[in-house]
C-alpha positions in Angstrom: 93.4 215.7 11.9 91.1 215.1 14.6 90.2 211.6 13.3 93.9 210.8 13.2 94.4 211.8 16.8 91.3 209.9 18.0 92.8 206.7 16.4 96.2 207.2 17.8 94.8 207.7 21.2 92.7 204.7 21.1 95.4 202.5 19.9 97.6 203.7 22.9 94.7 202.9 25.5 94.3 199.5 23.9 98.1 199.0 24.2 98.0 199.9 27.9 95.1 197.5 28.6 97.0 194.7 26.8 100.3 195.6 29.1 98.0 195.3 32.0 96.5 192.0 31.1 99.7 190.4 30.2 101.4 191.8 33.3 98.7 190.5 35.6 98.7 187.2 33.9 102.5 186.6 34.1 102.7 187.9 37.5 99.9 185.5 38.8 101.5 182.7 37.3 105.0 183.6 38.7 103.3 183.9 42.1 101.5 180.7 41.8 104.7 179.0 41.0 106.5 180.5 44.0 103.5 179.8 46.1 103.6 176.1 45.0 107.1 175.6 46.5 105.4 176.2 50.0 102.8 173.5 49.4 105.4 170.7 49.8 108.4 172.5 51.2 111.5 170.8 52.6 110.9 171.0 56.4 114.5 171.4 57.5 115.1 174.5 55.2 115.9 177.5 57.4 115.1 179.9 54.5 111.5 179.1 54.5 110.6 182.1 56.7 112.5 184.7 54.5 111.2 182.9 51.5 107.5 183.6 52.9 108.4 187.3 53.5 109.8 188.0 50.0 106.8 186.2 48.3 104.5 188.5 50.2 106.6 191.6 49.3 106.6 190.4 45.5 102.6 190.1 45.9 102.5 193.6 47.2 104.7 194.8 44.6 102.6 193.2 41.8 99.5 194.6 43.4 101.1 198.3 43.5 102.3 198.0 39.7 98.5 197.0 38.8 97.2 199.8 40.4 99.7 202.3 38.8 98.7 200.9 35.4 95.0 201.1 36.1 95.7 204.8 37.0 97.5 205.3 33.8 94.6 203.9 31.7 92.1 206.2 33.5 94.4 209.2 33.2 96.5 208.8 30.0 98.3 212.2 30.6 99.5 210.8 33.8 103.1 209.9 34.1 103.8 206.9 36.4 106.8 204.6 36.9 106.3 200.9 37.8 108.0 199.7 40.9 111.1 197.4 40.4 110.0 193.6 41.0 113.2 192.0 39.5 115.3 192.4 42.7 112.7 190.7 44.6 112.2 188.0 42.1 116.1 187.4 42.1 116.4 187.0 45.8 113.4 184.3 45.6 115.2 182.6 43.0 118.4 182.5 45.1 116.4 181.1 48.1 115.0 178.5 45.9 118.3 177.5 44.8 119.6 177.3 48.4 116.6 175.2 49.3 117.0 172.9 46.3 120.7 172.5 47.3 120.0 171.2 50.9 117.3 168.9 49.4 119.8 167.7 47.1 122.4 167.2 49.8 119.7 165.4 51.8 118.7 163.0 49.0 122.6 162.2 48.4 122.8 161.4 52.1 119.7 159.1 52.0 121.1 157.5 48.6 124.3 156.8 50.6 122.7 155.8 53.8 125.2 152.9 54.6 128.2 155.0 54.1 126.8 158.2 55.9 125.8 155.9 58.9 129.7 154.7 59.0 130.8 158.1 58.7 128.3 159.5 61.3 129.3 156.7 63.6 132.9 157.5 63.1 132.3 161.3 63.7 130.4 160.5 67.1 133.1 158.5 68.4 135.7 160.9 67.4 133.7 163.5 69.4 133.5 161.1 72.4 137.1 160.3 72.2 138.0 164.1 72.0 135.8 164.7 75.0 137.1 161.8 77.1 140.8 161.8 75.8 141.9 163.1 79.4 140.0 160.6 81.2 141.2 157.8 78.7 144.7 158.9 79.0 144.4 158.5 82.8 142.7 155.1 82.7 145.4 153.7 80.3 148.2 155.1 82.7 146.4 153.5 85.8 145.9 150.3 83.8 149.5 150.2 82.8 150.4 150.8 86.6 148.1 148.0 87.6 149.4 145.6 85.1 153.1 146.4 86.0 152.1 145.7 89.7 150.4 142.6 88.7 153.4 141.4 86.8 155.6 142.1 89.8 153.3 140.2 92.2 153.0 137.4 89.6 156.9 137.0 89.8 156.6 137.0 93.6 153.8 134.4 93.3 156.0 132.2 91.3 159.1 132.7 93.8 156.8 131.8 96.6 155.3 128.9 94.7 158.8 127.6 94.0 159.9 128.0 97.8 156.7 126.2 98.7 157.5 123.4 96.7 161.2 123.4 97.8 159.9 123.4 101.5 157.3 120.8 100.8 159.9 118.5 99.5 162.2 119.1 102.3 159.3 118.6 104.9 158.5 115.2 103.1 162.3 114.3 103.3 162.3 115.0 106.9 159.0 113.3 107.7 160.4 110.5 105.8 162.9 110.0 108.6 160.4 110.6 111.3 158.0 107.9 110.2 159.5 104.9 112.2 157.8 101.8 111.4 160.1 99.9 114.0 158.6 102.0 116.8 155.0 101.3 115.7 155.8 97.5 115.7 157.1 97.6 119.2 154.2 99.7 120.5 151.7 97.2 118.8 153.5 94.3 120.1 153.5 95.8 123.6 149.9 96.2 123.4 149.3 92.6 122.3 151.4 91.3 125.2 149.6 93.4 127.8 146.2 92.2 126.6 147.4 88.6 126.8 147.6 87.8 123.0 150.3 85.1 122.7 151.8 82.9 119.8 152.1 85.7 117.4 153.5 89.2 117.0 154.0 91.9 114.2 157.2 92.4 112.3 158.0 95.0 109.5 157.3 93.3 106.1 160.5 93.1 104.1 160.5 95.2 101.0 157.3 97.2 101.7 157.6 100.6 103.2 155.3 101.0 106.1 153.9 97.4 105.8 153.5 94.8 108.6 153.3 91.1 109.0 151.8 88.8 111.7 154.2 86.2 112.3 153.9 83.1 114.5 156.7 81.9 117.1 158.1 79.6 114.5 158.5 82.5 112.0 155.8 81.8 109.7 153.2 84.3 108.6 150.3 83.7 111.0 147.0 82.6 109.3 143.6 81.5 110.8 143.7 84.3 113.3 140.4 84.3 115.5 137.9 87.4 114.9 138.9 88.9 118.3 142.5 88.7 117.3 142.1 90.4 114.0 139.9 93.1 115.1 142.4 94.0 118.0 145.2 94.1 115.7 143.3 96.1 113.2 142.2 98.6 115.9 145.8 98.9 116.9 147.0 99.8 113.4 144.1 102.2 113.2 145.0 103.9 116.5 148.6 104.4 115.3 147.4 105.9 112.0 145.3 108.5 113.8 148.1 109.1 116.2 150.8 109.3 113.6 151.2 109.5 109.7 150.6 106.8 107.2 153.1 108.7 104.8 155.4 111.5 104.7 152.7 113.6 102.9 150.2 113.3 105.9 152.0 116.0 108.0 150.0 118.6 109.5 146.8 117.2 108.5 144.1 117.2 111.3 141.6 114.4 111.4 137.9 113.4 111.8 137.9 110.0 113.5 134.9 107.5 113.3 135.1 104.1 115.3 132.1 101.7 114.7 132.0 99.0 117.4 135.7 97.9 117.7 135.5 95.4 120.5 133.7 92.7 118.7 134.7 89.2 120.0 137.3 90.7 122.3 137.9 89.6 125.7 137.8 92.0 129.0 141.5 92.8 128.7 141.4 93.7 125.0 138.4 95.6 125.6 140.0 97.5 128.5 143.0 98.5 126.5 140.9 99.6 123.4 138.6 101.6 125.8 141.7 103.2 127.0 143.3 104.1 123.8 139.8 105.4 122.8 139.5 107.6 125.7 143.0 109.1 124.8 141.7 110.0 121.4 138.6 111.6 123.0 140.9 113.7 125.3 142.8 114.9 122.3 139.6 115.8 120.5 138.5 117.8 123.8 141.5 119.8 123.7 140.4 121.1 120.3 136.9 121.7 121.7 138.0 123.7 124.6 141.8 123.9 124.9 141.9 126.2 127.8 139.7 124.2 130.1 140.0 120.7 128.9 143.7 120.5 127.9 145.2 117.6 129.6 148.8 116.7 129.5 148.1 113.1 129.6 146.4 113.4 126.2 148.8 115.7 124.2 148.1 117.2 120.8 145.1 118.7 119.1 145.2 116.7 115.7 141.6 115.3 116.0 139.0 117.8 115.1 135.8 115.4 115.7 135.4 112.0 117.0 132.3 109.7 116.3 132.0 106.5 118.1 129.2 104.0 117.4 128.5 101.0 119.7 126.0 98.5 120.8 128.3 97.1 123.5 127.3 98.4 126.9 130.5 97.7 128.6 132.6 99.4 126.2 130.1 102.2 125.9 130.7 102.7 129.6 134.4 102.1 129.5 134.7 105.2 127.3 132.0 107.5 128.6 132.2 107.4 132.3 134.4 110.5 132.1 132.5 112.3 129.8 129.1 112.9 131.5 130.1 116.3 132.8 131.4 117.6 129.5 128.3 118.7 127.7 130.2 121.4 126.0 132.2 119.3 123.9 130.3 115.8 124.3 127.0 114.9 122.8 125.2 111.6 123.2 122.7 110.2 120.5 120.7 107.0 120.4 119.8 105.1 117.1 116.4 103.4 116.9 115.1 101.3 114.1 111.2 101.5 113.5 109.6 99.4 110.4 113.2 98.7 109.3 114.4 102.4 109.2 116.8 103.8 111.5 116.3 107.0 113.2 119.0 109.3 115.0 117.5 110.7 118.2 119.7 113.2 120.4 119.4 112.5 124.1 118.1 115.4 125.7 115.9 115.9 129.1 114.9 118.7 131.2 117.5 120.0 133.8 116.7 119.4 137.4 117.2 123.0 138.4 115.8 124.4 135.3 112.9 122.6 133.7 112.6 125.0 130.8 116.3 124.2 129.8 117.6 120.9 128.5 120.5 119.0 128.9 122.2 116.1 126.9 122.4 112.8 129.0 124.2 109.4 128.7 121.2 106.8 128.0 123.4 103.7 129.3 123.7 103.3 133.0 125.5 101.0 135.3 123.4 98.4 137.2 123.8 100.3 140.3 122.6 103.5 138.8 119.8 102.1 137.1 118.9 100.3 140.6 119.0 103.8 142.5 116.9 105.3 139.8 114.2 102.5 140.1 
């Protein structure tokens, strides 16, 4: 009987030791598996902290159960009850499942990168549109208002352009009646007579609007005119063009006049008349330069903005400049010199008599009387 009891007791102890060994082996394998999940964990998983806590709790529970089994082996009569670890294991499995789902979702996004980028782009713009919807609505309303105002202004512009074209045509029609070729012919013939040119006169050219012909006393077209006669007629035509209009579309246009030595081969009478007409144009230009001080009723109008006169004729220069010496605010004298076949333009300046630090423009051409006194 004692022998049978000893054998049964020994078998029970062996069974406890086997249980302890199996439990320890399986629990270590299970903990190693759970621990291995942390070695290459998904970094975006929020459950990792809870997972670590639960794993530590499981390790503590296994250690506690191992100690209970060891106590049972050392004292077989002692009754023990192992602590439940299944609930912790279930919780760890649930956390692993959640993390795996997140990993799978991330993998799905990576696999569908192009479509997810488009979806992300759409969602971002939807968010922006939602945030800015009030601003967009205000902008659209403001844009619509501006476009409506622009349309109204465009219609007004079209109406004004139509009126402008109509008024321009009306002005041209009226100017067509103002341009009087006959008056110009009479004026030029008067200057020809006053200057002593005889044997020919100007006539309107038949069939050519604004055209002229030089006719001899016998009614034939004049040919073989002298250089002085041609130059004088050309200057008279030029003067009337400056004074008036070449066509009805010239109305209202101011002019910049350039005169280059117009008295070549002219006698003193023609030179005097040309000088008189040039002084008239200078007076009109002076009205523009200083209309309050210089306006002269003899030289009516302000249609010449600038006038440039070039000459190497001393008598003509003296004829057109003797009245201009004092008008330094609107008249400037220059001298052209040629050195090594290259022309240079120099302004004529000299120190003022009463203020040597200031300079004044001066007329470089003097009369014989003035030159004698300067010597």
